[in-house]
C-alpha positions, 0 to 999 in steps of 0.5 A: 500500500502506498503512503505519502512517502511514495508521493510528492509533498503536500502542505497545509497553506491556509487555515480558518475556523468559525469559533466553536459555540453552543447550539444556536440558530446560526445556519451551517452555511454561515458557520462553514463559509466563515471558515472557508473564507478565512482559510482562503485569506490565510493562504492568499488565494481566491475561491476560483484557485481551489481545484477540489473540495472535501466537506466533512460532516456527520449531522447536517444531511445529504448534499449540504456541502453543495448547498453551502459552497455554491455561495462562493461561486459555481466553479465546476470543481469536483467535491465530495461530502465525507461522513465518518462519525467523529473522524469526518473532518480528519477523513476529509483532510486525508482525502485532500492530502492524498489527492494533492500528493498523488498529483491530481490537483495542486490546491484542495480544500478540506473542511468540516462543518456541523450543527446539532439537529436530531442525531441518531447513528447509522448502527442504531438504525441498521436493523441488525442486532449487535453482538451485545443486546445492551450497549452502554452510552459513551459517557458510561463506557468511559466512566467504566474505563476510568474506574478500570484505569484507576484500579490498575494504575492507582490514579485518583479521581483528582488526578484524572480531573487534572486533564480537564483542568489543563485543557480548560486552562488552554481553552481559556486562551483560545478565541475559537474554543467553545469553553473559554474559562479557567477552571480550578480542580474543585470546579472540575470535580463539582457536580453535576456528575455525568457517570461514575467519577466523570463530571460535566466539566470532564466531558466534551460539550455539545455544540457547532462550528466549522474549520477549513484548511487549504492543501497545496503541492509545491507547484501550488505554493509557487504558483500562488506565491505562498511563503514557504515558511508558512507552509506546513508539510503533511508527513504522514496520514494513517487510517485504520478500522476495527479488528480483533484486539483481544481483551484490550480496549478497542479504541486504545489498541486501534490508536496504538496501531494507527499511531505506529503506522503514522510514525513509520510513515513519517520516520519519527518516534514518539519523543520527536513529537512536540504538539499533540491534538487528540480525541479527548472527549472525556478526561480519561481518554487523554491518559489512555491515548498518550500511553498508547501513543508512546508518550509515557509508559503504561499506567504512568500518564496521570503522574506524568500529567501532574508533573507537567509533562503534557503542559504547554512548555512541557515534554509534549504539549497535549491539547494546547487548543483546549482539546475536545473538552474545552475547544469543543467537539462539533463532530464534522469540524473537529479533525480539521480544527485539530490540523488548523491548531497544530499548523498554528503551533508549527508556524509559531502563531499560537500566542500565549498558547505557543509551545516553544520550538515546535517542529512536529505535530500530531493529530488523532481522531477516533470515530464510531466504527471504530475508525482512527486517523492520525496525521503528522505535520512538520514545520517549514525549515525556511 
């Protein structure tokens, strides 16, 4: 199977977002067009310069992308709407990257947009009984994983909650974040309790938003005069789905397998990664996934977090955007928004959230299936 190492380089040349926010009466068209226009401006190009587009969403319905993009002008470009649950945006980004890397186009748009309406997943409507008659809700599932982790590692509820303290602190300085308020440990631990030891502030909020990035080839960068110093190269794009993993948690095992594939593609090791944006919809997920990604040894993530290893300025800046807990998780945009924030870090444009000397960044999303996508990006060398 070919990977990006077998193709021509692909770069992120422009980024844009509509701030993630609580549910409102804002049209998804308004959300999406702001993000797209911001990404075009950031790349220094116009809409007619875009040669293809991929729109990730999970909630807004069939042909929604076409209805939105026509407001920018009917240019005849090929585009596709991409649905892959929480990983919809990440999958749209992967499609744009591979299209550019393969030489089909020099400029491609990857974006995600969603706003909450009525949501019911495909598996729930499949009409086929699953292997288990009674599946737990996501928050109950992760509450049980939290208890298991505490039993096995000796971590305390307070240590688990410090994930959310860190991410709310990061989100408080992110103008695109849905939650922009510093929270103390006492506030994070306060009721309401959602399930087990997981409180409301340790769970991702429901909301809406949009994110967009412009992917270019070297020919595209040269044609449109994009400064090479602002172009961030995509070194790896790994995507996997479920398989038998024995008794280990499927999302954790899938994350490990997908991340190892991405490391191999990029020719890097965990110690080389400076910035990480991962799927932390619940506080326990950050601890499970940083261990699966090799950023610390199994059972030690809570102690490493407490020691500041995952802070901005620590060994690896984990979720400097605020992560899904504070930045938010509007589904379709989430994976693209992760890429945008990593690009901001690798350009050195993250302001007070800037992780020093950031050269390599990693994004990670898990979606219902399960599926997992991991991307590794590299800062410009000049």
